[in-house]
Structure formats: structure tokens, C-alpha cells
C-alpha positions as CSV (number, residue, x, y, z in Angstrom):
1,M,100.0,103.3,126.1
2,K,103.3,102.9,124.5
3,A,102.4,99.7,123.0
4,L,99.2,100.9,121.7
5,I,100.9,103.7,119.9
6,A,103.8,101.4,118.7
7,A,101.1,99.3,117.3
8,L,99.3,102.3,115.6
9,I,102.8,103.4,114.2
10,A,103.6,99.9,113.0
11,A,100.2,99.6,111.3
12,L,100.7,102.7,109.5
13,I,104.2,101.8,108.5
14,L,103.0,98.5,107.2
15,C,100.3,100.0,105.1
16,L,103.0,102.5,103.8
17,L,105.3,99.6,103.2
18,G,102.6,98.1,100.9
19,A,102.5,101.5,98.8
20,L,106.2,101.6,98.5
21,P,106.5,99.4,95.3
22,L,104.2,102.2,93.9
23,L,107.0,104.6,94.7
24,A,110.1,102.8,93.6
25,E,112.2,103.4,90.6
26,P,110.4,101.6,87.8
27,P,112.2,99.2,85.7
28,Q,113.2,100.4,82.3
29,E,110.6,98.8,80.1
30,P,110.0,100.1,76.5
31,A,106.7,101.3,77.4
32,A,107.8,103.1,80.7
33,Q,110.6,104.7,79.0
34,N,108.1,107.4,77.5
35,N,106.3,107.8,80.7
36,R,107.5,110.5,83.0
37,G,107.3,109.1,86.7
38,G,106.2,105.7,86.1
39,E,102.5,106.7,85.9
40,T,101.7,104.0,83.6
41,R,103.1,101.3,85.9
42,M,101.7,102.7,88.8
43,L,98.2,102.6,87.2
44,R,98.9,99.1,86.0
45,H,99.5,98.1,89.6
46,L,96.5,99.8,90.9
47,L,94.4,98.0,88.4
48,Q,95.5,94.6,89.6
49,M,94.8,95.4,93.2
50,Q,91.8,93.8,95.1
51,P,89.0,96.2,96.3
52,E,90.2,95.9,100.0
53,E,93.9,96.7,99.0
54,L,92.7,99.7,97.3
55,A,90.3,100.8,100.3
56,A,93.5,100.2,102.6
57,L,95.6,102.4,100.3
58,R,93.0,105.0,100.1
59,Q,92.9,105.4,103.9
60,T,96.8,105.5,104.1
61,I,96.6,108.3,101.5
62,E,93.9,110.2,103.5
63,R,95.9,109.8,106.6
64,I,99.1,111.2,105.0
65,E,97.1,114.1,103.7
66,R,95.9,114.7,107.3
67,M,99.4,114.6,108.8
68,S,101.4,117.9,109.7
69,S,104.7,118.5,108.1
70,E,106.3,117.5,111.6
71,E,104.5,114.2,111.5
72,K,105.4,113.5,108.0
73,I,109.1,114.0,108.8
74,Q,108.9,111.7,111.8
75,L,107.0,109.2,109.8
76,R,110.0,109.2,107.2
77,E,112.3,108.8,110.0
78,R,110.5,105.8,111.2
79,L,110.4,104.3,107.8
80,G,114.1,104.6,107.6
81,K,114.4,102.7,110.8
82,L,112.0,100.0,109.6
83,E,114.0,99.7,106.3
84,K,117.3,98.9,108.4
85,M,115.3,96.3,110.8
86,A,115.8,92.5,110.5
87,P,113.1,90.7,108.7
88,E,112.1,88.7,111.7
89,H,111.7,92.0,113.9
90,I,109.3,93.3,111.4
91,D,107.4,90.1,111.4
92,A,107.2,90.1,115.0
93,M,106.0,93.7,114.9
94,R,103.3,92.6,112.2
95,E,102.2,89.8,114.5
96,R,101.8,92.1,117.6
97,F,99.6,94.4,115.5
98,Q,97.5,91.6,114.1
99,S,96.8,90.3,117.5
100,I,95.1,93.4,118.4
101,T,91.3,93.3,117.5
102,P,90.0,95.7,114.8
103,E,87.7,97.0,117.3
104,T,90.6,97.9,119.7
105,R,92.6,99.3,116.9
106,E,89.8,101.4,115.8
107,A,89.3,102.9,119.3
108,M,92.9,103.5,119.7
109,R,93.1,105.1,116.3
110,Q,90.2,107.4,116.9
111,R,91.5,108.4,120.4
112,W,94.7,109.2,118.9
113,L,93.3,111.4,115.9
114,E,91.3,113.3,118.6
115,M,94.6,114.7,120.1
116,T,96.3,117.8,118.7
117,P,99.8,117.4,117.1
118,E,101.3,118.8,120.2
119,T,99.7,116.3,122.5
120,R,100.4,113.4,120.3
121,S,104.1,114.4,120.6
122,E,104.0,114.7,124.3
123,W,102.4,111.0,124.4
124,R,105.1,109.8,122.2
125,Q,107.7,111.0,124.6
126,K,106.1,109.6,127.7
127,L,105.5,106.2,126.2
128,R,108.9,105.8,125.2
129,T,109.9,105.8,128.9
130,M,107.4,103.1,129.8
131,S,107.4,99.4,129.9
132,R,105.0,97.3,128.0
133,E,103.0,96.7,131.2
134,E,103.0,100.3,132.1
135,R,101.8,101.5,128.6
136,A,99.0,98.6,128.6
137,Q,97.8,100.0,131.9
138,V,98.0,103.7,130.9
139,F,96.2,102.8,127.5
140,E,93.3,101.2,129.7
141,E,93.3,104.2,132.1
142,Q,93.4,106.9,129.5
143,G,90.5,105.6,127.3
144,F,92.5,104.3,124.5
145,L,90.6,100.9,124.8
146,P,87.3,100.4,123.9
147,I,84.6,100.3,126.6
148,P,83.4,96.9,127.3
149,G,80.0,96.3,125.9
150,N,80.1,99.1,123.3
151,G,81.4,97.0,120.4
152,P,79.8,94.6,118.1
153,K,77.9,91.9,119.8
154,P,78.9,88.4,119.2
155,S,76.6,86.2,117.2
156,R,74.9,83.5,119.0
157,P,74.9,79.8,117.7
158,A,71.6,78.8,116.0
159,G,69.2,77.3,118.5
160,S,70.6,79.2,121.6
161,E,68.0,81.9,122.0
162,S,68.4,83.8,125.3
163,G,66.5,82.1,128.0
164,E,65.7,78.9,126.0
165,E,67.3,75.7,125.7
């Protein structure tokens, strides 16, 4: 359970890190000097992004909009900790997150979003005290992982119809 939440948090943090350049202080270019808040620079950056990147950014913004004030404070604290981490530690977190299948991540996210902010806070506290193995067991027992057979069906290789060879 704790690993799942840690993975979700890591994913959100990674998405937010991708948006950090948009929020950074713009360099003083002649065009940006007359633009309050770097809006032109941000717009140029958005126009250069791929559709997938824009979709991910939109989802991140929507998640932030749905956050309570407490959740935003906690996320800012986590971002501060992330900024202080060694790059190799961040890379390891990213690898762990990417090792979780998209189906599993979505099931975990949906389950998490169904909880009230108070329940999420209780879960965070509980997960912090568990080992990785205990968290994995709790994730499975508490329904954070998808039910086998309810995900997308794998495609069959051409010529291998069921019951025929």
C-alpha cells in the first residue's frame, strides 16, 4: 500500500517537475521584458509541446485543481524534498514508477481518488510505517490493484485462433 501511494506521489511529482520550467523565472530577453509574468515565454513553450505532453500537463493541472488546500501544502513540501534529493535517487523512483503497468497505476489512482482527504491522510500515516512487502500485501488486500481479468485483453498473434492450430 505504501509503495503504491509512494508511486502515485512520485508520478504526480514527476508530472509537476515537467511543468516547473513553465513556472521558473524567465531569462531577461527583450521580448520578455515587456511581458509581465513570462506569459509569452510560457505560451511559446506550450506551442512547442507534443500533444501527449499537453494532455499530461492538462491532467496534472486538473488534479491540482481538485486538491484541497492541505493536499497542496503537502505536495509543495514533497516537491521541496524532491528538489533536495540526489539525481540517482530520483532516477530510481522514476524507474519504480515506470515499472508499474498503466492499468495498475490507473486502478491505484482511481481507488485513491475515491477516498476522502481525511482517509487519504490516515492511509499515508499507516503506509509510512510499513515495509515494501507489507505495503504490497495491503495494496492487494485493500483493492488498490486491478482485479485479474478486468483489464485489457492481450492481443493474440496472427493465426492462433482459440482452439485451432
